[in-house]
N, CA and C of each residue as an Amber inpcrd file, in Angstrom:
protein
   288
  10.8640000   4.2540000  -3.8210000  11.1060000   3.3950000  -3.0280000
  10.3600000   2.1760000  -3.1070000  10.8360000   0.8690000  -3.1630000
   9.7150000  -0.4460000  -3.0170000   9.8290000  -0.9430000  -1.8510000
   8.7270000  -1.0580000  -1.2890000   8.3060000  -1.4820000   0.1510000
   7.5520000  -2.7720000  -0.2040000   7.7880000  -3.8630000   0.7720000
   6.7040000  -5.2280000   0.6950000   6.1190000  -5.1230000   2.1790000
   4.9720000  -5.2720000   1.8830000   4.0760000  -5.2320000   3.3650000
   3.3580000  -6.7610000   3.4500000   3.3870000  -7.5910000   4.4760000
   2.8090000  -8.7430000   4.7720000   1.4890000  -8.4840000   5.4190000
   0.5810000  -9.2870000   5.1640000  -0.6870000  -9.1650000   6.0090000
  -0.4690000  -9.1460000   7.3950000  -0.9960000  -8.2490000   8.1530000
  -0.8270000  -8.3580000   9.6270000  -1.9340000  -9.1830000  10.2380000
  -1.7890000  -9.3160000  11.6640000  -2.9090000 -10.3440000  12.1530000
  -4.5810000  -9.8220000  11.8270000  -5.2910000 -10.5410000  11.6800000
  -6.6210000 -10.5400000  11.5320000  -7.1620000 -11.7470000  12.1610000
  -8.7960000 -11.5860000  12.3210000  -9.2770000 -12.3610000  12.8600000
  -9.0250000 -13.9560000  11.9970000  -9.1080000 -13.7750000  10.6660000
  -8.7630000 -15.0440000   9.8190000  -7.3410000 -15.3170000   9.8140000
  -6.2820000 -14.3660000  10.2340000  -5.0400000 -14.6210000  10.2210000
  -4.4580000 -14.3860000  11.3620000  -4.5040000 -15.1340000  12.6320000
  -4.2270000 -14.3870000  13.7040000  -2.6800000 -14.1010000  13.9870000
  -1.8640000 -15.0180000  12.9320000  -0.4560000 -14.8620000  12.8750000
   0.0930000 -13.8250000  11.8170000  -0.7400000 -13.2270000  10.9470000
  -0.6430000 -12.5590000   9.8630000  -0.3520000 -13.8240000   8.7020000
   0.0800000 -12.9900000   7.5370000   0.3500000 -14.2810000   6.5160000
   1.4130000 -13.5660000   5.4800000   2.4170000 -14.1750000   5.4460000
   3.6230000 -13.6390000   4.4880000   3.2460000 -14.1480000   2.9130000
   2.2470000 -15.1910000   2.9700000   1.8720000 -15.3810000   1.4540000
   0.7760000 -14.3340000   1.0250000   0.3600000 -13.5950000   1.9850000
  -0.5960000 -12.6530000   1.7760000   0.0650000 -11.1210000   1.6570000
   0.5630000 -10.7170000   0.6470000   1.7030000  -9.3860000   0.6030000
   1.4450000  -8.3980000  -0.5170000   1.8850000  -7.4230000  -0.5060000
   1.8790000  -6.2400000  -1.0750000   3.2050000  -5.7230000  -1.6540000
   3.3780000  -5.6770000  -2.7520000   4.6760000  -4.4760000  -3.1200000
   4.3870000  -3.5080000  -3.4620000   4.8720000  -2.3120000  -3.0880000
   4.4620000  -0.7850000  -3.2680000   5.5470000  -0.1690000  -3.7010000
   5.4220000   0.6940000  -4.6360000   6.3870000   1.5310000  -4.9350000
   5.7940000   3.0280000  -4.6990000   6.6250000   3.8080000  -3.7460000
   6.0780000   5.0630000  -3.4670000   7.2000000   5.8200000  -3.4460000
   6.6650000   7.2390000  -3.4910000   7.4460000   8.2890000  -3.1860000
   7.7420000   8.6780000  -1.8280000   8.8900000   8.2750000  -1.1990000
   8.9140000   8.6700000   0.2820000   9.7750000   9.7150000   0.3290000
   9.6140000  10.8240000   1.2700000  10.6740000  11.8670000   2.0020000
  11.5420000  11.2490000   2.6490000  12.5680000  12.2500000   3.2980000
  13.4590000  11.7440000   3.9290000  12.8950000  11.0480000   5.4520000
  11.8860000  11.8550000   5.7620000  11.2170000  11.2710000   7.1420000
  10.3880000  10.1480000   7.0190000  10.2280000   9.4970000   5.9010000
   9.8170000   8.1160000   5.6840000   8.3920000   8.2310000   5.4400000
   7.7060000   9.1470000   5.4180000   6.4830000   9.5070000   4.9820000
   6.2930000   9.6340000   3.5330000   5.0830000   9.5300000   2.7210000
   4.6680000   9.6710000   1.6390000   4.8950000  11.1000000   1.1870000
   5.7640000  11.3090000  -0.0200000   6.1130000  12.4670000  -0.3020000
   4.6760000  12.9360000  -1.2360000   3.8580000  13.6300000  -0.7170000
   2.6070000  13.9920000  -1.3710000   2.7870000  14.9080000  -2.2620000
   3.5190000  16.0530000  -2.4500000   3.8660000  16.7420000  -3.7000000
   4.4720000  15.8500000  -4.8030000   5.3880000  15.1040000  -4.3970000
   5.8820000  14.0280000  -5.6440000   4.6860000  13.2100000  -6.1250000
   3.9180000  12.6330000  -5.1030000   2.9090000  11.8590000  -5.4240000
   1.6210000  12.3790000  -6.7290000   1.6650000  13.8580000  -6.0860000
   0.6010000  14.4310000  -6.9570000   1.0990000  14.9040000  -8.4070000
   2.4910000  15.1180000  -8.4420000   3.1550000  15.1950000  -9.6090000
   3.1360000  14.2940000 -10.7640000   3.2180000  12.9520000 -10.0710000
   3.4420000  11.8810000 -11.0210000   2.8620000  10.6220000 -10.1780000
   1.3730000  10.4560000  -9.9010000   0.4160000   9.8580000  -9.3270000
   0.7010000   8.1420000  -9.9260000   0.9120000   8.2900000 -11.3230000
   1.0990000   6.9550000 -11.9620000   2.4920000   6.1690000 -11.7030000
   3.1320000   6.8100000 -11.0330000   4.4320000   6.0280000 -10.5810000
   4.4290000   5.2730000  -9.0650000   3.1860000   5.5490000  -8.2590000
   3.0620000   4.9700000  -7.1830000   1.8530000   3.8410000  -7.4510000
   2.5770000   2.6880000  -7.4240000   1.9200000   1.5500000  -7.6310000
   2.1320000   0.3700000  -6.5880000   0.9910000  -0.6390000  -7.0740000
   1.0200000  -1.5340000  -5.9900000   0.7670000  -2.8780000  -6.8570000
   1.4580000  -3.9520000  -6.2540000   1.1030000  -5.4600000  -6.7160000
   0.6850000  -6.0180000  -5.9570000  -0.5870000  -6.6320000  -5.8380000
  -1.0400000  -7.7350000  -4.5290000  -0.9530000  -9.0790000  -4.9300000
  -0.1820000  -9.9190000  -4.1220000   0.0670000 -11.1950000  -4.2290000
  -0.8590000 -11.9620000  -3.2600000  -1.7050000 -12.8310000  -3.4860000
  -2.7330000 -13.6090000  -2.9480000  -2.4720000 -15.3050000  -3.1590000
  -2.5190000 -16.1330000  -2.5370000  -2.3230000 -17.4350000  -2.9580000
  -3.6530000 -17.7780000  -3.5600000  -3.4600000 -18.6780000  -4.5680000
  -4.6940000 -19.0040000  -5.4950000  -5.7690000 -17.8590000  -6.2030000
  -4.6740000 -16.9980000  -6.2600000  -5.7100000 -15.6300000  -7.1770000
  -4.5500000 -15.0850000  -8.0210000  -5.0850000 -14.6620000  -9.2110000
  -4.2510000 -13.7160000  -9.8140000  -3.5080000 -12.5480000  -9.1480000
  -2.4110000 -12.3100000  -9.5030000  -1.6880000 -10.9910000  -8.9840000
  -2.7990000  -9.8510000  -9.3560000  -2.9690000  -8.7180000  -8.5810000
  -3.7980000  -7.6030000  -8.8400000  -2.5630000  -6.4130000  -8.8320000
  -2.6640000  -5.5790000  -9.6110000  -2.0140000  -4.2960000 -10.3530000
  -2.8640000  -3.3270000  -9.8190000  -2.2510000  -2.0820000  -9.4230000
  -3.3190000  -1.0030000  -8.8610000  -1.9770000   0.2500000  -8.6540000
  -2.9880000   1.1960000  -8.0490000  -2.3250000   2.7040000  -8.0640000
  -2.4350000   2.7980000  -6.6350000  -1.9360000   3.9260000  -5.8520000
  -2.0220000   4.7550000  -4.5860000  -3.0950000   5.5780000  -4.9720000
  -4.1140000   5.6100000  -4.2620000  -5.2160000   7.0910000  -4.1650000
  -5.3880000   7.7920000  -2.8080000  -5.3230000   8.9570000  -2.7830000
  -5.3340000   9.9410000  -1.6460000  -7.0940000  10.0840000  -1.5110000
  -7.3470000   9.6550000  -0.2440000  -8.9320000   9.7020000  -0.2370000
  -9.3000000  10.8250000   1.3040000 -10.4190000  11.0630000   1.7250000
 -10.8060000  11.5400000   2.6780000 -10.1700000  10.7980000   3.8940000
 -10.1860000   9.7670000   3.8870000  -9.9880000   9.1950000   5.0860000
  -8.2650000   8.8190000   5.0440000  -7.6060000   8.9090000   4.0780000
  -6.1350000   8.8450000   4.3420000  -5.9010000   8.3490000   2.8300000
  -4.9600000   7.2290000   2.7720000  -4.3370000   6.3170000   1.5620000
  -5.1290000   5.2210000   1.5230000  -5.4240000   4.7670000  -0.1020000
  -5.9870000   3.5650000  -0.5130000  -5.1920000   2.9190000  -1.5920000
  -5.4690000   1.7280000  -1.5980000  -4.8660000   0.8800000  -2.7620000
  -6.1350000   0.6960000  -3.6320000  -5.8920000   1.0960000  -5.1030000
  -7.1130000   0.7260000  -5.9690000  -6.5950000   0.1890000  -7.3390000
  -7.5670000  -1.0850000  -7.3690000  -7.2170000  -1.8340000  -8.6360000
  -7.9930000  -1.7290000  -9.7260000  -9.3160000  -1.1960000  -9.7530000
 -10.2370000  -0.6760000 -10.8720000 -10.8740000   0.6460000 -10.5290000
 -11.1720000   1.2160000 -11.3630000 -12.0400000   2.4450000 -11.2870000
 -12.7820000   2.3550000 -10.5640000 -13.5040000   3.4730000  -9.4290000
 -14.3750000   3.3050000  -8.7000000 -14.0680000   2.7560000  -7.4200000
 -14.6270000   2.9020000  -6.4110000 -14.2030000   2.6040000  -4.8950000
 -14.4690000   1.4640000  -4.1550000 -15.4900000   0.4590000  -4.9330000
 -15.8960000  -0.8550000  -4.4960000 -14.5500000  -1.8040000  -4.0460000
 -13.3980000  -1.6700000  -4.7430000 -12.3250000  -2.5420000  -4.5950000
 -11.0810000  -1.8550000  -3.9650000 -11.2040000  -0.3060000  -3.3890000
 -10.3470000   0.1010000  -2.6210000 -10.0230000  -0.6070000  -1.3420000
  -8.7550000  -0.5250000  -1.0080000  -8.3340000  -1.0700000   0.2270000
  -7.7140000   0.0210000   0.9920000  -8.4730000   0.4800000   1.9450000
  -7.5470000   1.6460000   2.8570000  -6.1370000   1.0700000   3.5940000
  -5.1810000   1.7340000   3.4430000  -4.0230000   1.4240000   4.5460000
  -4.0740000   2.2920000   5.6130000  -4.2170000   1.4650000   6.4120000
  -4.4240000   2.4090000   8.0530000  -3.1000000   3.0280000   8.4260000
  -3.0890000   4.1180000   8.6830000  -1.8510000   5.1870000   9.3000000
  -0.7080000   5.4830000   8.1880000  -1.1520000   5.0500000   6.9580000
   0.0100000   5.2550000   6.0640000   0.4010000   6.6510000   6.0260000
  -0.3930000   7.5730000   6.0570000  -0.0010000   9.3570000   6.3750000
   0.7070000   9.7210000   7.5530000   0.7240000   8.7350000   8.7700000
   1.2390000   8.9700000   9.6780000   2.5620000   8.0050000  10.2280000
   2.3960000   7.0330000   9.5610000   3.5390000   6.0720000   9.7540000
   4.6650000   5.9990000   9.0290000   5.5680000   6.4330000   9.3610000
   6.8470000   6.3890000   8.7740000   7.5500000   5.0410000   8.2700000
   7.9250000   4.6930000   6.8450000   8.3400000   3.5540000   6.6240000
   9.7800000   3.5710000   6.3470000  10.5130000   2.7350000   7.1550000
  11.8930000   2.7450000   7.2130000  12.2960000   1.2860000   6.9130000
  13.6220000   1.1290000   6.3470000  14.1840000   0.1340000   5.8930000
  14.3070000  -0.8990000   6.9830000  13.8910000  -2.3680000   6.7310000
  14.0190000  -3.1830000   7.7950000  13.1290000  -3.1540000   9.1440000
  12.1600000  -1.9380000   9.0450000  11.0140000  -1.9260000  10.2820000
  10.0750000  -3.0770000  10.0800000   9.3730000  -3.3410000  11.3530000
   8.2930000  -4.4290000  11.5020000   7.1060000  -3.4490000  11.7900000
């Protein structure tokens, strides 16, 4: 499944930002949650592309961490971006 996420509200972006977005390719189950067995079988297929204005696009992968799921662009943890509640929040077409 291909999913586009836009930056949610933050102190720097109180209205969020459609210009700051991610395109994720994730294995999802019928419940809309990440299909972890499918991800374990082919983690290289769970990818991310980050679009940020005035910066080159970043390409990375989805990682399972002790705290949940994260996006990683380089080896090591320094650049990992945790995705809040991705392990419990169902992804549905057209959902806000």
